[in-house]
C-alpha positions in Angstrom: 78.5 -9.1 8.2 79.2 -8.3 11.8 82.7 -7.0 10.9 81.2 -4.5 8.4 78.7 -3.3 11.0 81.5 -2.8 13.6 83.7 -0.9 11.1 80.8 1.4 10.1 79.9 2.0 13.8 83.5 2.9 14.6 83.8 5.2 11.6 80.6 7.0 12.5 81.7 7.4 16.1 85.0 8.9 14.9 83.2 11.3 12.5 80.7 12.3 15.2 83.5 12.9 17.8 85.6 14.9 15.3 82.6 17.1 14.5 81.8 17.7 18.1 85.4 18.4 18.9 85.7 20.9 16.0 82.5 22.5 17.3 83.8 22.7 20.8 87.1 24.1 19.7 85.3 26.8 17.7 83.0 27.5 20.6 86.0 27.8 23.0 87.5 30.4 20.7 84.3 32.5 20.8 83.2 31.8 17.2 79.7 30.4 17.7 78.9 30.5 14.0 81.9 28.4 13.1 81.1 26.0 16.0 77.7 25.3 14.6 79.1 25.1 11.0 81.8 22.5 12.0 79.6 20.4 14.4 76.7 19.6 12.1 78.6 18.0 9.1 80.3 15.6 11.4 77.1 14.5 13.0 75.4 14.4 9.7 78.1 12.1 8.2 77.8 9.9 11.3 74.1 9.6 10.8 74.5 8.8 7.1 76.9 6.0 7.9 74.5 4.6 10.4 71.7 4.7 7.9 73.6 2.7 5.3 74.7 0.1 7.8 73.3 -3.3 6.8 70.6 -4.6 9.2 70.6 -8.0 10.7 69.2 -10.6 8.3 68.9 -14.3 8.5 70.9 -15.8 5.5 
C-alpha cells in the first residue's frame, strides 16, 4: 500500500509542477490569460490524485 501512495504522490507532484511551469511560461511570454488557463488544470489534477490516494488503514 505504501508503494501505491508513493507513486500517486510522485505523479501528483509531477502534474502540479508541470501545471505551474506551463503557467510560468505563459506568464513570462506576457499572456496572463493563458498562464491562468494552463496552471489551474495541473493543480486540479494533482489535487484529484491526492484525494483518491488510499489512506492508512490497519489491515
